[in-house]
C-alpha positions as CSV (number, residue, x, y, z in Angstrom):
1,X,101.2,116.7,74.5
2,X,100.4,119.6,76.8
3,X,98.2,120.2,79.8
4,X,97.8,123.9,79.9
5,X,101.3,125.2,79.5
6,X,102.9,122.0,80.8
7,X,104.8,120.2,78.1
8,X,104.7,116.4,78.8
9,X,106.5,115.4,75.6
10,X,105.4,112.8,73.1
11,X,103.3,109.9,74.5
12,X,103.7,110.4,78.2
13,X,102.8,107.7,80.6
14,X,100.5,108.6,83.5
15,X,100.2,106.7,86.9
16,X,96.5,106.4,87.5
17,X,95.1,107.8,90.8
18,X,94.3,104.8,93.1
19,X,93.0,105.0,96.7
20,X,95.4,103.4,99.2
21,X,98.0,102.9,96.4
22,X,99.3,106.1,95.0
23,X,100.9,107.5,98.1
24,X,104.4,108.8,98.3
25,X,106.5,105.7,98.3
26,X,104.7,104.1,95.4
27,X,104.7,107.2,93.3
28,X,108.4,107.5,94.0
29,X,109.0,104.0,92.7
30,X,106.9,104.6,89.5
31,X,108.7,107.9,88.8
32,X,112.0,106.1,89.3
33,X,111.0,103.8,86.5
34,X,109.7,106.4,84.0
35,X,106.2,107.4,84.9
36,X,105.8,110.9,83.5
37,X,102.8,112.2,85.4
38,X,101.7,111.5,89.0
39,X,98.3,111.7,90.8
40,X,97.6,111.7,94.5
41,X,95.1,109.3,95.9
42,X,91.6,110.9,95.2
43,X,90.4,113.1,98.0
44,X,86.9,113.9,99.2
45,X,85.6,117.4,98.6
46,X,83.5,117.3,101.8
47,X,86.5,116.2,103.8
48,X,88.7,119.0,102.3
49,X,86.3,121.8,103.1
50,X,85.9,120.5,106.6
51,X,89.6,120.6,107.0
52,X,90.1,116.9,107.9
53,X,93.7,116.4,108.5
54,X,94.0,112.8,107.3
55,X,92.5,113.9,103.9
56,X,94.7,117.0,103.7
57,X,97.8,114.7,104.2
58,X,96.9,112.9,100.9
59,X,97.7,116.2,99.1
60,X,101.3,116.4,100.4
61,X,103.4,116.8,97.3
62,X,107.2,116.3,96.7
63,X,109.7,117.6,94.3
64,X,110.0,114.1,92.6
65,X,106.3,114.1,91.9
66,X,106.1,116.8,89.3
67,X,104.2,117.1,87.2
68,X,101.5,116.1,89.5
69,X,97.8,116.4,90.0
70,X,95.5,116.3,93.0
71,X,92.3,114.4,92.2
72,X,89.1,115.4,94.0
73,X,85.7,113.9,94.1
74,X,82.2,114.9,95.3
75,X,78.6,115.4,94.2
76,X,77.9,119.0,95.4
77,X,79.1,121.7,93.1
78,X,79.8,124.3,95.8
79,X,81.7,121.8,97.8
80,X,83.8,120.8,94.8
81,X,84.6,124.3,94.0
82,X,85.7,124.9,97.6
83,X,87.7,121.7,97.5
84,X,89.4,122.7,94.3
85,X,90.5,126.0,95.9
86,X,91.8,124.2,99.0
87,X,93.7,121.8,96.7
88,X,95.2,124.6,94.7
89,X,96.9,125.8,97.8
90,X,99.1,122.7,97.8
91,X,100.4,123.9,94.3
92,X,99.7,120.9,92.1
93,X,100.5,121.3,88.4
94,X,96.8,120.6,87.7
95,X,93.6,119.5,89.5
96,X,91.8,116.4,88.3
97,X,88.1,115.7,88.8
98,X,87.1,112.1,89.5
99,X,84.1,111.2,87.4
100,X,85.1,107.5,87.2
101,X,85.4,105.8,90.5
102,X,82.8,102.9,90.5
103,X,82.8,102.0,94.2
104,X,79.6,102.1,96.1
105,X,80.9,104.3,98.9
106,X,81.7,106.9,96.2
107,X,78.7,106.7,93.9
108,X,76.0,106.3,96.5
109,X,75.7,110.1,96.8
110,X,76.2,110.6,93.1
111,X,80.0,111.2,93.1
112,X,82.7,109.6,91.0
113,X,81.1,107.5,88.2
114,X,77.7,108.3,89.7
115,X,78.0,111.6,87.9
116,X,77.6,109.8,84.6
117,X,73.9,109.6,85.3
118,X,73.7,113.4,85.0
119,X,76.1,114.6,82.3
120,X,74.5,118.1,82.4
121,X,75.5,118.5,86.0
122,X,79.0,117.1,85.2
123,X,79.3,120.0,82.7
124,X,78.1,122.6,85.2
125,X,80.4,121.3,88.0
126,X,83.4,121.3,85.7
127,X,82.7,124.8,84.4
128,X,82.5,126.1,88.0
129,X,85.8,124.4,89.0
130,X,87.6,125.6,85.9
131,X,86.5,129.2,86.7
132,X,87.4,129.0,90.4
133,X,91.1,127.9,90.1
134,X,94.2,129.2,88.2
135,X,95.7,125.9,87.4
136,X,94.6,123.6,84.5
137,X,91.7,121.3,85.3
138,X,91.4,117.8,83.9
139,X,88.9,114.9,84.4
140,X,88.9,111.2,84.5
141,X,85.8,109.1,83.7
142,X,84.4,105.9,82.2
143,X,82.4,105.0,79.1
144,X,79.1,105.4,80.8
145,X,76.9,103.9,83.5
146,X,76.2,100.6,82.0
147,X,76.1,98.7,78.6
148,X,73.0,100.5,77.6
149,X,74.3,104.0,78.5
150,X,77.7,104.4,76.9
151,X,77.6,108.2,76.6
152,X,81.3,109.0,76.6
153,X,81.3,110.8,73.2
154,X,78.6,113.2,74.6
155,X,80.4,113.5,78.0
156,X,83.7,114.2,76.4
157,X,82.3,117.0,74.3
158,X,80.6,118.5,77.3
159,X,83.7,118.3,79.5
160,X,85.7,119.9,76.7
161,X,83.1,122.7,76.4
162,X,83.3,123.1,80.1
163,X,87.0,123.9,79.9
164,X,89.0,120.8,80.8
165,X,92.6,120.7,79.6
166,X,92.7,116.9,79.1
167,X,90.5,114.0,79.6
168,X,91.4,110.4,80.8
169,X,88.9,107.6,79.9
170,X,88.8,104.2,81.5
171,X,87.4,101.7,78.9
172,X,84.7,100.2,81.1
173,X,81.2,101.3,82.3
174,X,80.5,101.9,86.0
175,X,78.4,98.6,86.1
176,X,81.4,96.6,85.0
177,X,83.5,97.8,87.9
178,X,86.8,96.1,87.0
179,X,85.4,92.9,85.4
180,X,85.4,91.9,81.8
181,X,87.7,93.6,79.3
182,X,88.2,97.2,78.8
183,X,86.7,98.5,75.5
184,X,89.1,100.8,73.8
185,X,86.9,101.2,70.7
186,X,84.9,104.1,72.3
187,X,88.1,105.7,73.6
188,X,89.2,105.8,69.9
189,X,85.9,107.3,68.9
190,X,86.4,110.1,71.3
191,X,90.1,110.7,70.2
192,X,89.1,110.8,66.6
193,X,85.9,112.8,67.0
194,X,86.4,115.9,64.8
195,X,85.1,118.1,67.6
196,X,87.7,117.1,70.1
197,X,90.8,119.1,70.4
198,X,92.0,118.4,74.0
199,X,94.4,115.5,74.7
200,X,92.8,112.1,75.3
201,X,94.5,109.7,77.8
202,X,93.6,106.0,77.4
203,X,93.3,103.8,80.5
204,X,92.2,100.2,81.1
205,X,93.9,96.7,81.0
206,X,97.4,97.9,80.2
207,X,99.2,94.9,81.7
208,X,102.3,94.8,79.6
209,X,104.2,96.6,76.9
210,X,102.5,94.7,74.0
211,X,99.0,95.6,75.2
212,X,100.1,99.3,75.5
213,X,101.3,99.4,71.9
214,X,98.2,97.7,70.6
215,X,95.9,100.1,72.3
216,X,97.9,103.1,71.2
217,X,97.8,101.9,67.6
218,X,94.1,101.1,67.8
219,X,93.1,104.5,69.1
220,X,95.8,107.1,68.5
221,X,95.4,108.5,72.0
222,X,97.8,111.2,73.2
223,X,98.9,109.4,76.3
224,X,98.5,106.1,78.2
225,X,97.5,105.8,81.8
226,X,98.5,102.7,83.8
227,X,96.8,101.8,87.1
228,X,96.4,98.2,88.4
229,X,99.1,97.0,86.1
230,X,101.7,99.0,88.0
231,X,100.9,97.5,91.5
232,X,103.8,95.3,92.3
233,X,105.4,96.2,89.0
234,X,106.4,99.9,89.0
235,X,109.0,99.2,86.3
236,X,106.1,98.6,83.8
237,X,106.7,102.2,82.8
238,X,110.2,101.7,81.7
239,X,109.1,98.4,80.0
240,X,106.4,100.2,78.0
241,X,108.7,103.0,77.0
242,X,111.4,100.7,75.9
243,X,109.0,98.6,73.8
244,X,107.4,101.7,72.2
245,X,110.9,103.1,71.3
246,X,112.6,99.9,70.1
247,X,110.0,97.2,69.6
248,X,111.9,95.0,72.0
249,X,110.9,93.6,75.3
250,X,113.1,94.1,78.3
251,X,113.9,91.0,80.2
252,X,111.9,90.4,83.3
253,X,113.5,91.3,86.7
254,X,115.2,88.7,88.8
255,X,113.6,87.9,92.1
256,X,116.7,89.4,93.8
257,X,116.0,92.7,91.9
258,X,112.3,92.6,92.9
259,X,113.2,92.0,96.5
260,X,115.4,95.1,96.5
261,X,112.6,97.1,95.2
262,X,110.2,95.9,97.8
263,X,112.7,96.9,100.5
264,X,113.2,100.3,99.0
265,X,109.5,100.9,98.8
266,X,109.0,99.6,102.4
267,X,111.7,101.8,103.8
268,X,110.2,104.9,102.2
269,X,106.7,104.0,103.5
270,X,108.0,103.5,107.0
271,X,110.0,106.8,106.8
272,X,107.0,108.7,105.4
273,X,104.5,107.4,107.9
274,X,107.1,107.7,110.8
275,X,105.8,104.4,112.1
276,X,107.0,100.9,111.3
277,X,103.7,99.1,111.6
278,X,101.8,101.8,109.6
279,X,104.4,101.6,106.9
280,X,104.2,97.8,106.7
281,X,100.4,97.8,106.6
282,X,100.5,100.3,103.8
283,X,102.7,97.9,101.8
284,X,100.5,94.8,102.1
285,X,98.5,95.4,99.0
286,X,101.8,95.6,97.2
287,X,103.3,92.6,98.8
288,X,100.5,90.5,97.4
289,X,101.4,91.7,93.8
290,X,105.2,91.8,93.7
291,X,105.9,88.0,93.1
292,X,103.4,86.6,90.6
293,X,104.1,83.4,88.5
294,X,106.7,81.9,91.1
295,X,106.1,78.2,91.6
296,X,104.9,76.9,95.1
297,X,104.8,80.5,96.4
298,X,101.6,80.4,98.6
299,X,103.3,79.8,101.9
300,X,105.9,82.6,101.3
301,X,103.1,85.0,100.3
302,X,101.2,84.2,103.6
303,X,104.3,84.7,105.6
304,X,104.9,88.0,103.9
305,X,101.3,89.2,104.3
306,X,101.2,88.3,108.0
307,X,104.5,89.9,108.9
308,X,104.0,92.9,111.2
309,X,107.5,93.9,112.2
310,X,110.5,95.0,110.1
311,X,112.3,91.8,111.3
312,X,109.6,89.5,110.1
313,X,109.2,91.2,106.8
314,X,113.0,91.0,106.2
315,X,112.9,87.3,107.3
316,X,110.2,86.6,104.7
317,X,112.1,88.6,102.0
318,X,115.3,86.7,102.8
319,X,113.7,83.4,102.4
320,X,112.1,84.4,99.1
321,X,115.5,85.6,97.8
322,X,117.3,82.4,99.0
323,X,114.8,80.1,97.3
324,X,114.0,82.0,94.1
325,X,116.7,84.7,93.7
326,X,118.0,83.0,90.5
327,X,114.7,83.1,88.8
328,X,113.0,85.9,86.8
329,X,109.6,87.1,87.6
330,X,107.5,87.1,84.3
331,X,105.0,89.8,84.6
332,X,104.1,90.1,81.0
333,X,100.4,89.8,80.3
334,X,99.4,88.5,83.7
335,X,95.8,89.1,84.7
336,X,95.0,92.2,86.6
337,X,92.3,90.6,88.8
């Protein structure tokens, strides 16, 4: 599979862009375990053209990231073109357009999945961005606005006509948010549409190697994208690759191994933020996901989530390791909710 001139090999695995998740330390952990393509957190076009420093920091890229995309969102075509030019200055391998975020704060002005209400404008916006930059442009979107408006086949054709180099599709509508099950049937229809020639990346509900293989066999997509299934489980990428290559499941990690990964990610978060408390707060969403399926774990989880110094975090992790270190954490096919 290629995006522009970037050869990603056969069946690459993408880490989905996620707000407050896909920052440096988490991207590093996912790359360590085999993620092939990284994305930044999505960034606001209006904030970029206003030169908001906090937003620009989200575009800081590192050598380990590559190949990596900066994802932008917005509703105004001129602002999106300007933002794409600003993003290009950070030298990403490609720029991705967010046409899929379902959150109210994003769609209220028509951005993200809100653009699915106006596919003609999506096409015009995409054409303008493709013409404005010298790196490949990709897009990520959903099946449609709601159950009665699953227009992804039309949208995919429009975006391809507009010049995108690849398209990622999340198998839900905007109205579903993250509820229900992802429908990969329409993703398969896009992939197998005779008109389509760009790579199609499938996304939604990949919570283990067996699901990944089933979706791949169902649709024939060119790549898989993993989002929520990687939070607290960055090694899902190596698990999926191993299963696709051998048909065998890797054994789940021990609690001791998980604890060490938490420490590594925490230390990198603190180093990157240059502030202990900020690094710890950045990790809390991950803390809540790193130890599923362990028995009688509620008090340990509360302790970990309330820790606000490196000493109290380490104390919580030491207690977890002492009590559960001999166990394995079975992540396979856990719920993503």
